[in-house]
C-alpha positions in Angstrom: 0.0 0.0 0.0 1.3 3.5 -0.8 2.1 5.8 2.0 -1.1 7.8 2.2 -2.7 9.6 5.1 -5.6 7.9 6.8 -7.9 10.7 5.7 -6.9 10.2 2.1 -7.3 6.5 2.4 -10.7 6.9 3.9 -11.8 9.3 1.2 -10.8 7.0 -1.7 -12.3 4.0 0.0 -15.6 5.7 0.9 -16.0 7.1 -2.7 -15.4 3.6 -4.0 -18.1 2.2 -1.7 -20.5 4.9 -2.7 -19.9 4.3 -6.4 -20.2 0.5 -6.0 -23.5 1.0 -4.3 -24.7 3.0 -7.3 -25.2 6.0 -5.2 -24.0 9.6 -5.6 -22.2 11.6 -3.0 -25.1 14.0 -3.0 -27.6 11.2 -2.3 -25.4 9.8 0.5 -25.1 13.3 1.9 -28.8 13.8 2.0 -29.5 10.3 3.4 -26.9 10.6 6.3 -27.6 14.3 7.1 -24.1 15.5 6.4 -24.0 18.7 4.3 -22.6 17.9 0.8 -19.7 20.3 1.1 -18.7 18.8 4.4 -18.9 15.2 3.1 -17.0 16.2 0.0 -14.3 17.8 2.1 -13.9 14.6 4.1 -13.8 12.5 1.0 -11.1 14.7 -0.5 -9.0 14.5 2.8 -9.4 18.2 3.7 -11.5 17.6 6.8 -11.1 15.1 9.6 -13.4 12.1 9.8 -15.1 11.2 13.0 -16.7 8.0 14.3 -20.1 9.6 13.9 -19.3 10.2 10.2 -18.3 6.5 9.8 -21.5 5.4 11.4 -23.6 7.8 9.4 -22.0 6.6 6.1 -22.5 3.0 7.2 -26.2 3.6 7.8 -26.6 5.5 4.5 -24.9 2.9 2.4 -26.0 -0.2 4.2 -22.3 -1.3 4.7 -20.8 -2.3 8.0 -18.8 0.5 9.7 -15.7 -1.6 9.6 -15.9 -1.4 5.8 -14.9 2.2 6.1 -11.9 1.6 8.3 -8.3 1.1 7.1 -6.8 -2.4 7.3 -4.4 -1.5 10.1 -7.4 -0.6 12.4 -8.9 -4.0 11.6 -5.6 -5.8 12.4 -5.3 -4.0 15.7 -8.8 -4.9 16.7 -8.2 -8.6 15.7 -5.0 -8.6 17.8 -7.0 -7.3 20.8 -9.7 -9.9 20.3 -7.1 -12.7 20.1 -5.4 -11.6 23.3 
């Protein structure tokens, strides 16, 4: 994986999920209650992403919240679960 920031990774991943669901960023924005300009700034990596954002996007797209998390977060959680 390239050396990219978590915000950039999140944005690329979230846009891919939205596209694969056949949705637009505007539709997701309306469905999850995040203003379009705010959502777009998060997806472009200009604005920090919060857990509330991940949950809202999860509910709007029907994907599990973990789908929006980078692999290293999942690895850390698995290591904690195995301990």
